[in-house]
SERO-4910 file (N, C-alpha, C, O; in steps of 0.05 Angstrom, whole numbers):
BEGIN
 pado doro    nc1    nc2    nc3   cac1   cac2   cac3    cc1    cc2    cc3    oc1    oc2    oc3
  Met    A     22    -29     -5     -1      3     -2     13     24      1     27     25     21
  Lys    A     11     48    -20     34     67    -13     12     85      3    -12     87      9
  Ala    A     44     96      5     40    118     34     19    143     33      8    154     51
  Phe    A     17    146     13     -3    170      7    -31    163     18    -45    176     34
  Asp    A    -40    127     -2    -66    117     12    -65    116     47    -84    126     59
  Leu    A    -39    102     65    -38     97     89    -53    129    100    -73    131    114
  Phe    A    -36    157     87    -49    179     98    -63    185     91    -71    202    106
  Asn    A    -81    184     66   -112    185     74   -131    168     89   -156    171     90
  Ile    A   -118    150     99   -132    133    121   -127    136    141   -140    128    160
  Leu    A   -108    148    142   -105    159    178   -124    185    184   -136    189    205
  Ala    A   -125    204    158   -135    237    162   -153    229    158   -167    249    160
  Ile    A   -174    203    151   -212    207    158   -197    189    185   -197    209    199
  Val    A   -187    173    199   -198    160    219   -197    186    241   -215    193    255
  Ile    A   -170    199    239   -174    221    267   -207    241    260   -222    250    277
  Ala    A   -208    243    229   -224    267    225   -246    251    243   -248    261    265
  Phe    A   -262    229    239   -275    222    246   -282    222    285   -303    226    297
  Phe    A   -255    216    296   -244    216    322   -256    247    330   -270    252    351
  Leu    A   -248    267    310   -261    301    318   -276    306    324   -282    314    347
  Leu    A   -298    301    296   -322    290    297   -328    281    319   -339    298    333
  Leu    A   -328    264    327   -350    245    362   -338    271    370   -352    291    367
  Val    A   -307    275    383   -305    290    408   -320    310    403   -337    309    420
  Leu    A   -326    334    386   -341    354    384   -377    343    383   -394    359    389
  Val    A   -383    320    376   -417    324    384   -421    307    411   -444    305    421
  Phe    A   -396    293    426   -396    298    452   -403    326    465   -425    329    476
  Phe    A   -388    343    464   -376    367    466   -405    384    472   -411    393    494
  Ile    A   -421    385    447   -441    386    440   -460    385    456   -475    401    467
  Leu    A   -458    356    455   -487    348    480   -481    347    498   -499    340    513
  Gln    A   -448    353    514   -455    362    538   -462    385    543   -468    387    567
  Met    A   -465    406    529   -472    434    527   -509    434    526   -524    452    533
  Leu    A   -513    414    516   -540    421    518   -547    403    537   -566    391    528
  Arg    A   -543    398    552   -541    377    573   -553    398    601   -572    400    616
  Ser    A   -519    415    590   -523    430    618   -530    458    619   -529    472    639
  Arg    A   -538    467    592   -570    486    587   -590    485    598   -607    502    600
  Gln    A   -589    460    607   -623    452    612   -635    471    636   -657    482    639
  Gln    A   -598    471    659   -621    484    689   -574    491    688   -554    482    677
  Ser    A   -577    500    696   -549    525    691   -534    543    701   -512    554    697
  Phe    A   -560    542    725   -560    571    744   -538    562    766   -528    539    763
  Pro    A   -529    578    787   -510    571    797   -518    556    830   -538    566    842
  Gly    A   -506    538    841   -515    527    861   -547    493    844   -565    477    852
  Phe    A   -535    501    823   -557    471    820   -568    445    836   -588    436    846
  Glu    A   -531    438    829   -523    420    849   -545    414    882   -554    394    893
  Glu    A   -546    436    887   -550    436    926   -582    440    921   -596    431    939
  Trp    A   -592    450    905   -615    456    899   -626    437    897   -646    435    911
  Met    A   -616    407    877   -630    380    872   -626    378    894   -645    385    907
  Ile    A   -603    368    910   -609    361    929   -620    363    951   -630    345    964
  Leu    A   -620    391    958   -641    391    982   -661    401    977   -671    418    991
  Gly    A   -674    390    949   -707    391    946   -718    412    917   -733    430    926
  Ser    A   -716    413    899   -715    433    883   -740    436    881   -757    418    881
  Val    A   -744    468    879   -777    481    885   -780    506    862   -761    521    857
  His    A   -808    507    847   -815    516    828   -840    532    843   -854    526    862
  Arg    A   -840    556    825   -857    569    829   -882    583    808   -875    598    789
  Phe    A   -899    579    811   -915    575    775   -946    584    780   -965    570    772
  Pro    A   -947    603    791   -974    620    805  -1000    630    776  -1023    637    779
  Glu    A   -988    626    757   -997    628    729  -1016    604    725  -1037    604    713
  Leu    A  -1003    583    738  -1018    558    736  -1038    547    761  -1052    526    760
  Phe    A  -1038    564    783  -1062    561    806  -1079    584    805  -1102    589    813
  Glu    A  -1064    597    793  -1090    631    776  -1109    612    771  -1129    616    783
  Met    A  -1108    589    751  -1126    582    735  -1141    566    751  -1164    569    761
  Phe    A  -1130    555    752  -1139    524    792  -1170    539    805  -1191    530    812
  Ala    A  -1158    564    802  -1175    579    824  -1196    594    810  -1214    606    821
  Leu    A  -1191    593    783  -1216    600    760  -1226    575    758  -1249    574    767
  Ala    A  -1220    561    752  -1237    537    752  -1253    529    779  -1278    529    780
  Glu    A  -1242    524    796  -1261    521    822  -1287    549    817  -1310    553    825
  Met    A  -1273    562    803  -1295    583    808  -1328    572    785  -1352    574    785
  Ser    A  -1306    560    767  -1336    558    738  -1341    536    761  -1362    544    771
  Lys    A  -1329    502    780  -1342    484    788  -1375    502    799  -1400    498    796
  Ala    A  -1353    527    817  -1383    527    838  -1405    547    831  -1419    560    847
  Gly    A  -1407    548    794  -1418    555    774  -1411    595    775  -1423    612    762
  Val    A  -1390    602    793  -1395    634    787  -1391    640    765  -1369    634    755
  Asn    A  -1412    655    747  -1396    661    710  -1382    650    703  -1360    661    701
  Ser    A  -1386    611    694  -1377    594    695  -1374    598    667  -1352    598    655
  Ser    A  -1406    604    652  -1400    609    627  -1389    630    616  -1398    634    594
  Glu    A  -1361    656    627  -1352    670    615  -1322    661    621  -1303    670    609
  Leu    A  -1320    642    642  -1291    637    651  -1277    608    624  -1287    585    619
  Pro    A  -1259    619    617  -1233    599    592  -1232    567    610  -1231    546    597
  Val    A  -1233    566    629  -1227    544    642  -1247    529    651  -1270    536    647
  Arg    A  -1239    503    666  -1262    478    683  -1243    463    684  -1222    458    672
  Leu    A  -1260    455    712  -1243    427    721  -1273    411    716  -1297    417    717
  Glu    A  -1258    390    711  -1270    356    698  -1264    344    718  -1244    353    728
  Thr    A  -1277    319    734  -1265    288    737  -1257    272    725  -1275    262    711
  Val    A  -1236    262    722  -1233    244    709  -1235    210    714  -1242    192    699
  Gly    A  -1228    210    741  -1239    186    746  -1221    179    785  -1212    194    803
  Gln    A  -1222    164    783  -1198    153    814  -1189    124    815  -1201    102    815
  Ile    A  -1169    129    815  -1145    114    824  -1139     97    843  -1115    102    846
  Glu    A  -1144     77    860  -1132     56    893  -1105     58    882  -1096     52    860
  Leu    A  -1088     72    911  -1062     74    909  -1057     53    933  -1055     67    953
  Ala    A  -1054     18    942  -1046     14    949  -1022     16    963  -1026      4    983
  Ser    A   -998     26    962   -984     21    975   -961     69    975   -942     82    982
  Gly    A   -985     68    960   -976     96    950   -958    106    926   -958    129    918
  Tyr    A   -944     87    916   -934     85    889   -956    100    868   -979     96    874
  Leu    A   -952    113    850   -961    127    825   -933    125    802   -909    130    807
  Val    A   -945    117    775   -933    118    754   -948    139    735   -972    145    733
  Val    A   -927    148    724   -940    165    703   -924    168    676   -901    177    674
  Gly    A   -942    157    653   -933    152    629   -949    157    607   -969    171    604
  Asp    A   -933    137    586   -946    145    562   -963    118    561   -945    102    565
  Pro    A   -981    107    559   -997     75    572  -1002     56    551  -1007     33    555
  Phe    A  -1000     70    522   -989     54    497   -967     49    493   -958     47    471
  Tyr    A   -952     47    517   -917     36    526   -914     24    553   -894     20    566
  Phe    A   -939     20    559   -944     12    585   -930    -11    599   -916    -12    620
  His    A   -939    -37    575   -934    -69    574   -898    -66    567   -889    -88    573
  Ala    A   -880    -51    559   -866    -61    532   -840    -33    556   -816    -31    557
  Asn    A   -857    -19    567   -819     -3    572   -808     -4    602   -804    -29    602
  Asp    A   -802      2    623   -788     -6    647   -807     19    661   -786     26    671
  Phe    A   -823     36    670   -827     55    677   -830     47    702   -841     26    707
  Glu    A   -815     73    730   -813     67    760   -839     87    768   -852    103    753
  Pro    A   -841     83    786   -859     97    801   -848    118    816   -830    105    827
  Phe    A   -845    142    826   -839    164    845   -828    148    863   -835    125    867
  Asp    A   -809    163    876   -790    145    890   -809    160    919   -817    152    940
  Glu    A   -808    187    904   -830    189    941   -874    186    939   -892    196    925
  Thr    A   -872    171    958   -905    153    959   -928    191    959   -921    212    970
  Leu    A   -953    187    942   -974    197    949   -984    174    982   -976    153    991
  Pro    A  -1006    196    992  -1007    185   1009  -1028    160   1004  -1047    169    991
  Ala    A  -1033    115   1013  -1045    108   1010  -1083    107   1010  -1098    113   1029
  Gly    A  -1088    100    990  -1110     98    987  -1141    106    966  -1137     85    955
  Lys    A  -1157    113    957  -1172    124    936  -1156    150    931  -1144    163    948
  His    A  -1159    155    900  -1155    192    904  -1170    193    875  -1169    175    858
  Thr    A  -1187    223    871  -1195    232    860  -1184    237    842  -1170    254    854
  Ile    A  -1171    238    811  -1162    254    783  -1175    271    783  -1200    267    782
  Glu    A  -1162    303    782  -1176    327    769  -1165    338    739  -1143    348    741
  Ala    A  -1175    337    713  -1167    355    701  -1168    385    695  -1191    393    691
  Leu    A  -1151    400    694  -1151    430    694  -1162    428    653  -1148    417    636
  Ile    A  -1184    439    650  -1183    441    616  -1194    468    611  -1213    478    623
  Val    A  -1176    481    588  -1179    511    577  -1180    503    555  -1175    482    545
  Arg    A  -1194    537    540  -1201    536    512  -1180    555    504  -1163    566    518
  Asp    A  -1185    556    475  -1156    573    468  -1180    598    453  -1204    599    457
  Arg    A  -1162    620    432  -1185    627    428  -1207    625    410  -1224    642    407
  Asn    A  -1205    599    397  -1211    588    375  -1245    570    397  -1268    566    389
  Gln    A  -1238    566    414  -1264    558    434  -1245    522    425  -1260    505    416
  Val    A  -1234    520    427  -1227    480    427  -1205    480    448  -1185    493    449
  Pro    A  -1216    456    473  -1213    455    493  -1180    441    497  -1170    434    476
  Ser    A  -1166    437    515  -1142    427    514  -1142    415    543  -1148    429    563
  Ile    A  -1137    396    543  -1121    404    580  -1094    406    584  -1078    390    575
  Ala    A  -1086    427    600  -1077    441    612  -1048    419    637  -1024    416    633
  Ala    A  -1072    407    664  -1065    395    680  -1082    378    694  -1104    387    701
  Leu    A  -1073    346    700  -1087    334    716  -1074    345    743  -1050    349    744
  Arg    A  -1094    351    773  -1086    350    798  -1096    322    814  -1111    307    801
  Ile    A  -1091    317    835  -1097    297    854  -1088    314    885  -1068    314    899
  Leu    A  -1114    325    886  -1109    339    920  -1101    309    945  -1106    287    936
  Phe    A  -1092    311    963  -1083    301    982  -1115    303   1009  -1131    321   1007
  Pro    A  -1115    284   1027  -1138    275   1043  -1134    310   1066  -1152    323   1075
  Lys    A  -1093    316   1070  -1091    344   1077  -1092    370   1068  -1079    388   1079
  Ser    A  -1107    370   1049  -1113    397   1041  -1135    409   1044  -1139    432   1039
  Ser    A  -1153    390   1055  -1181    399   1059  -1180    406   1083  -1200    405   1098
  Glu    A  -1158    413   1090  -1156    434   1120  -1141    463   1113  -1137    479   1131
  Val    A  -1133    469   1080  -1122    493   1072  -1143    509   1072  -1163    495   1076
  Asp    A  -1151    533   1069  -1167    557   1071  -1142    564   1033  -1119    572   1035
  Phe    A  -1152    559   1015  -1153    564    984  -1146    589    985  -1124    601    984
  Lys    A  -1169    597    987  -1176    634    977  -1157    651    990  -1149    671    979
  Asn    A  -1148    645   1012  -1136    644   1020  -1101    653   1026  -1088    669   1040
  Val    A  -1098    636   1011  -1074    632   1004  -1063    651    980  -1074    658    959
  Ala    A  -1032    658    993  -1029    681    969  -1031    661    940  -1030    638    948
  Leu    A  -1032    662    921  -1023    647    890   -987    640    899   -984    624    917
  Asp    A   -964    653    887   -938    651    898   -933    644    933   -914    652    946
  Ser    A   -953    628    942   -940    615    960   -939    579    959   -920    566    968
  Trp    A   -965    568    946   -947    546    926   -925    549    906   -914    565    891
  Glu    A   -926    526    917   -894    504    917   -901    485    896   -923    475    892
  Leu    A   -875    481    880   -876    452    861   -843    438    862   -820    442    852
  Arg    A   -856    420    879   -821    398    865   -832    380    863   -853    371    873
  Pro    A   -811    370    839   -812    361    816   -809    329    835   -795    327    855
  Ala    A   -829    305    821   -826    281    827   -807    269    815   -804    270    791
  Phe    A   -793    257    829   -784    237    821   -777    211    812   -768    197    830
  Pro    A   -778    198    785   -785    167    783   -765    150    798   -742    159    799
  Ala    A   -769    122    812   -740    122    832   -716    117    826   -700    115    845
  Asp    A   -708    114    798   -677    109    786   -660    122    763   -641    119    747
  Ser    A   -693    148    777   -673    169    761   -666    197    772   -657    216    758
  Arg    A   -669    198    791   -651    222    815   -631    234    818   -629    258    822
  Phe    A   -602    204    815   -579    214    816   -569    215    791   -547    226    786
  Arg    A   -593    194    764   -571    213    744   -586    236    728   -576    243    706
  Cys    A   -618    253    739   -604    266    732   -595    304    745   -597    326    734
  Leu    A   -582    293    777   -565    307    786   -533    308    759   -519    324    747
  Glu    A   -537    285    763   -514    286    745   -501    296    716   -481    308    709
  Gln    A   -530    284    703   -530    315    673   -552    343    676   -562    357    659
  Arg    A   -553    342    700   -571    381    700   -592    386    687   -592    401    668
  Tyr    A   -612    373    693   -630    368    687   -662    358    696   -653    335    701
  Leu    A   -682    356    701   -702    358    717   -721    324    699   -726    316    676
  Pro    A   -723    318    713   -743    290    701   -765    292    693   -779    304    709
  Ala    A   -780    281    666   -793    285    651   -802    258    633   -786    243    622
  Phe    A   -822    257    632   -840    227    626   -853    238    584   -864    258    576
  Gly    A   -846    221    574   -848    219    542   -868    204    534   -873    181    541
  Val    A   -883    225    510   -910    219    508   -911    221    482   -908    241    468
  Gln    A   -922    181    472   -907    193    437   -938    183    426   -940    188    402
  Ser    A   -959    170    437   -980    172    422  -1006    196    427  -1027    198    414
  Gly    A   -999    209    446  -1014    239    456  -1031    239    467  -1045    259    468
  Tyr    A  -1035    213    481  -1043    211    517  -1023    203    537  -1004    189    531
  Ala    A  -1026    211    562  -1015    203    586  -1036    191    604  -1060    193    606
  Gly    A  -1007    169    624  -1039    156    625  -1025    148    663  -1001    151    668
  Leu    A  -1042    138    679  -1036    146    706  -1041    115    721  -1064    110    728
  Ile    A  -1028    103    724  -1034     69    735  -1017     84    765  -1005    104    769
  Ser    A  -1028     54    786  -1010     47    809   -985     32    792   -978     36    768
  Lys    A   -972     15    814   -955      8    817   -954    -15    814   -941    -28    798
  Glu    A   -975    -24    835   -987    -54    834  -1000    -64    803   -993    -80    786
  Asp    A  -1020    -45    805  -1030    -48    770  -1008    -54    747  -1009    -73    732
  Leu    A   -985    -31    747   -973    -49    727   -959    -64    735   -949    -75    714
  Leu    A   -951    -72    750   -946   -109    751   -963   -120    742   -957   -134    723
  Ala    A   -986   -119    749  -1013   -130    740  -1018   -131    701  -1032   -147    688
  Tyr    A  -1007   -116    695  -1018   -101    668  -1000   -124    657  -1008   -145    646
  Lys    A   -964   -112    664   -940   -125    653   -946   -154    639   -942   -164    616
  Gly    A   -959   -163    670   -956   -189    672   -981   -208    654   -982   -233    655
  Arg    A  -1003   -191    638  -1019   -202    626  -1015   -195    596  -1024   -208    578
  Cys    A   -998   -168    593   -984   -170    556   -955   -184    558   -940   -183    577
  Gln    A   -951   -194    538   -920   -186    525   -911   -157    517   -924   -140    505
  Ala    A   -888   -155    526   -863   -138    522   -864   -126    490   -862   -103    483
  Asp    A   -868   -153    471   -858   -147    440   -886   -143    429   -891   -140    406
  Ser    A   -901   -145    449   -949   -130    425   -949   -114    431   -940   -104    451
  Gln    A   -959   -108    415   -985    -86    422  -1002    -86    436  -1018   -105    435
  Ala    A  -1007    -57    459  -1022    -47    477  -1056    -66    471  -1073    -78    457
  Pro    A  -1055    -64    475  -1090    -82    493  -1101    -75    480  -1088    -55    476
  Val    A  -1123    -74    462  -1148    -70    438  -1162    -48    450  -1170    -28    439
  Glu    A  -1164    -55    472  -1183    -35    497  -1173    -12    507  -1188      2    521
  Leu    A  -1143     -2    503  -1136     32    497  -1141     35    488  -1159     50    494
  Ala    A  -1139     30    446  -1142     41    422  -1169     43    423  -1177     66    417
  Glu    A  -1186     27    429  -1214     25    424  -1222     48    448  -1246     46    452
  Ala    A  -1214     64    459  -1219     82    487  -1222    112    474  -1239    128    479
  Val    A  -1202    114    456  -1186    143    441  -1195    151    414  -1190    172    403
  Ser    A  -1214    125    402  -1206    126    377  -1232    141    365  -1232    153    344
  Ala    A  -1255    136    383  -1283    153    370  -1274    187    378  -1280    196    400
  Gly    A  -1263    197    363  -1255    236    364  -1240    233    374  -1222    239    358
  Gly    A  -1225    225    400  -1205    235    400  -1214    243    435  -1220    267    437
  Pro    A  -1215    229    458  -1240    242    488  -1207    254    493  -1184    245    490
  Leu    A  -1223    285    507  -1203    288    524  -1189    272    553  -1168    269    565
  His    A  -1209    266    555  -1196    228    583  -1213    209    574  -1233    212    560
  Glu    A  -1205    189    584  -1220    168    583  -1210    153    609  -1186    156    614
  Lys    A  -1225    136    628  -1215    107    640  -1216     80    635  -1239     71    640
  Val    A  -1199     62    627  -1206     47    614  -1206     16    632  -1183      9    636
  Ala    A  -1219      3    641  -1215    -17    661  -1219    -52    642  -1237    -65    630
  Leu    A  -1183    -56    650  -1189    -88    638  -1177   -105    675  -1166    -97    696
  Ser    A  -1186   -129    664  -1184   -144    688  -1157   -144    684  -1140   -141    666
  Gly    A  -1164   -153    725  -1152   -157    739  -1130   -132    751  -1106   -136    758
  Leu    A  -1145   -108    750  -1129    -88    758  -1144    -81    783  -1164    -94    787
  Gln    A  -1135    -58    804  -1156    -56    814  -1163    -28    805  -1167    -14    825
  Ser    A  -1165    -20    793  -1170     13    788  -1169     22    755  -1145     21    750
  Pro    A  -1182     31    730  -1185     32    716  -1146     55    704  -1135     73    715
  Ile    A  -1142     43    682  -1124     53    675  -1134     96    671  -1155    104    662
  Ile    A  -1125    103    675  -1127    140    666  -1112    157    649  -1090    166    653
  Met    A  -1128    161    625  -1116    169    609  -1120    191    601  -1144    198    602
  Ala    A  -1098    213    588  -1114    240    598  -1098    245    559  -1079    232    551
  Lys    A  -1111    266    542  -1109    280    527  -1083    293    539  -1087    300    562
  Ala    A  -1049    302    526  -1025    311    530  -1038    344    515  -1046    337    493
  Gly    A  -1041    365    517  -1045    397    513  -1042    389    499  -1058    380    483
  Ala    A  -1011    390    498   -990    403    474   -985    372    463   -962    369    472
  Gly    A   -988    354    453   -997    328    438   -962    325    451   -952    340    467
  Val    A   -952    302    439   -918    291    431   -910    309    450   -917    332    454
  Gly    A   -895    296    460   -875    315    481   -859    294    501   -861    270    506
  Ser    A   -846    311    507   -842    311    546   -856    334    569   -857    359    568
  Tyr    A   -869    311    592   -877    325    605   -866    321    646   -848    308    657
  Arg    A   -880    332    652   -858    337    677   -891    339    709   -911    353    711
  Ser    A   -883    325    721   -895    326    741   -891    331    760   -867    339    760
  Tyr    A   -900    331    781   -894    351    815   -914    342    843   -936    333    847
  Phe    A   -894    351    858   -925    344    886   -922    380    896   -901    392    899
  Ile    A   -946    389    900   -970    404    901   -961    407    932   -973    392    949
  Ser    A   -938    429    943   -924    431    974   -930    463    983   -919    480    970
  Leu    A   -945    471   1003   -945    485   1019   -930    492   1040   -943    489   1061
  Lys    A   -903    503   1043   -891    504   1055   -872    478   1068   -863    485   1090
  Gly    A   -868    464   1065   -859    459   1046   -875    420   1050   -862    399   1049
  Glu    A   -903    423   1054   -911    393   1065   -928    399   1037   -935    420   1026
  His    A   -931    372   1029   -943    354   1012   -970    365   1007   -987    361   1024
  Leu    A   -976    378    986  -1017    370    994  -1033    362    968  -1057    362    963
  Gly    A  -1015    357    954  -1024    343    928  -1006    340    913   -983    347    918
  Phe    A  -1016    326    886   -998    316    857   -998    332    835  -1018    346    838
  Leu    A   -986    339    813   -994    347    790   -974    346    759   -950    351    754
  Val    A   -992    339    748   -985    337    724   -988    354    696  -1006    357    679
  Asp    A   -962    363    698   -960    403    670   -960    386    652   -946    365    653
  Phe    A   -980    396    625   -980    392    595   -967    421    588   -976    432    568
  Ala    A   -958    426    594   -934    465    590   -967    470    573   -959    457    554
  Val    A   -988    476    566  -1007    495    563   -998    524    576   -992    544    563
  Ile    A   -998    522    607   -997    552    621   -970    557    626   -957    548    645
  Gly    A   -959    578    602   -929    590    615   -911    557    624   -911    535    613
  Gln    A   -895    568    653   -871    545    648   -861    561    678   -852    583    680
  Pro    A   -869    538    706   -850    550    727   -827    555    728   -813    537    720
  Glu    A   -815    575    736   -794    579    754   -779    573    770   -792    571    791
  Pro    A   -751    567    775   -738    549    791   -738    579    818   -740    603    815
  Val    A   -734    561    839   -730    579    862   -704    581    870   -697    564    886
  Glu    A   -690    592    865   -652    591    866   -645    596    901   -654    607    921
  Leu    A   -627    583    895   -625    575    932   -593    611    936   -573    619    925
  Ala    A   -609    618    958   -591    640    958   -570    642    970   -568    632    993
  Ser    A   -547    658    957   -534    660    950   -511    676    978   -488    681    973
***
């Protein structure tokens, strides 16, 4: 082989290696940009907190609508989606059409054990097209709170971490999220997820009952009862469609009073940074 050919091959190998290094550094930069304020690691370790007054204002308006106060004039409303039984308090949120095939993990913080009502915050755009902005579960402890006298910016949102991802999120500097490919998010208990996967093959299609539930006109939300499960699978159309979404614990003065799934329709929460 001629020296000229060896030189060309060596140049190609070096160029390919440099390209891989460049791609690696670009990916690292993109990851670090997701949450890059000073003190991010300490913020994550001590418990990251967000404020999201716009979303809580919409919930307050929806409560007025539910009570019938000028309900026809308000662009938001609350609807009960269904109930879910959490025997051990462990909840799983993800794309229901992939519950049987992917390794979904429950959140590492539990909700109070027992049966919970799931509410959908439904908003209408300027063309009066409705979409789900968020799902909410209020814990029994919330009944002791006088919501009318709590300032909107007093509410805290604390990201809900799946059990296997807290340290990975810390290392890669991002907050946890779940992906939606079908357009629907699903809520299921840890126990029901295990039972559900036990009746389905990982390489098979999702049960036909799920597809049938959302085939007729694409309902905003639906619940699908399957044999062997304690509760129906709760399905809600993600407000922004296909994408990644986050879940939070609703807190007041550090105490969890509820759980929230945000579909990124109303603004974005802002992180509360640690004092320097």
